[in-house]
C-alpha positions, 0 to 999 in steps of 0.5 A: 475479496469478500465483504468490500463495500464501496459507495461514491457519489456527489451530494449524497446521491450515489453513482454506484454502490456494490458489495463485493464478495468471494462467497466465503462467509468465513472471510472478513475483508476490509478495504484499507486504501482506495485510489483513483486510476487513470481510466476513471476507475479505482484501485483498492487494497486490504488484507485477504483470506480472513487475516493479515497474511495475504494482500488483496488488490482489486481493480474496479472500472469507472462503473464499479465493475471488478476488472481483476482481483488478486489474492497475493500470498508471499511469505514475507508479506503481512498486509498492504495499507496504502495503494496508488497508481504509478506513472508507468500505469501499474500500481504500488502498494505500501504496507508491512512485512511479517518481520515488521519491516516497511514493505513496497509491492509493485504490480503491473497494469494487469495486477501481476506482481513484478516485485517487492522491496522491504526496508527497515528493522523490526516494528516498522510499517508503512501506512501511506505512499505517494509518487514524487517524480522518479521516487517513491515516498512512504510514511508510517511508524517505527518503534523507538527502543528507548521508550517503546513509543511509535515515531513517524518514519519517512522513507524515500527510495529510487524508482528508476532502477531495473528489477533484479531477482534476489531469491524469493524477492525483487529489489524493486526500487533500488538505492535507498534515498533518505529517511527521517524519524520524527518524535513530535509528541512523545506518544504513539504517533503514526503517520497515515497520510503524505500530502504533496508539497508545493516545493520540491520537498 
């Protein structure tokens, strides 16, 4: 991963500030999402290799030192937009596939890809992801074919099904749970965050 800059601190006093680079000046790297991990470190995701055809995932320890970095190229993966640590100690990345479907990638605690799941039709894309018990919920955008504006799109999928190999892919999350489309403002509305609610919703 090149060109990543991370600074954390309290009251403007940095705990650490590093620039992470693979040394290739031709690669522009962007951090799309960062999440804390159970060991006090962080997990980061963004595009890799100077474009939107790879997914770069970087694990930092509590001191900001790189524990591991993965540059993932899968033929149907375009980019990863959000990342969380899952309850099994691994990591879940949500994003968009080359065919503009919502995309979920699952990594183990060492950064190994254990599977991916793609859902939706053209012009979908996930921007945010959370884990809600045994379910994964992701939110993003879906284009409305009647007016070509983006609507909010929320998908909830099961997290309990075992992985089953499907050619080049893995059916990671199994049975599709539910989906909702929201057209609130008749404009290009794109959901970028999902807060946890106090009730079971």
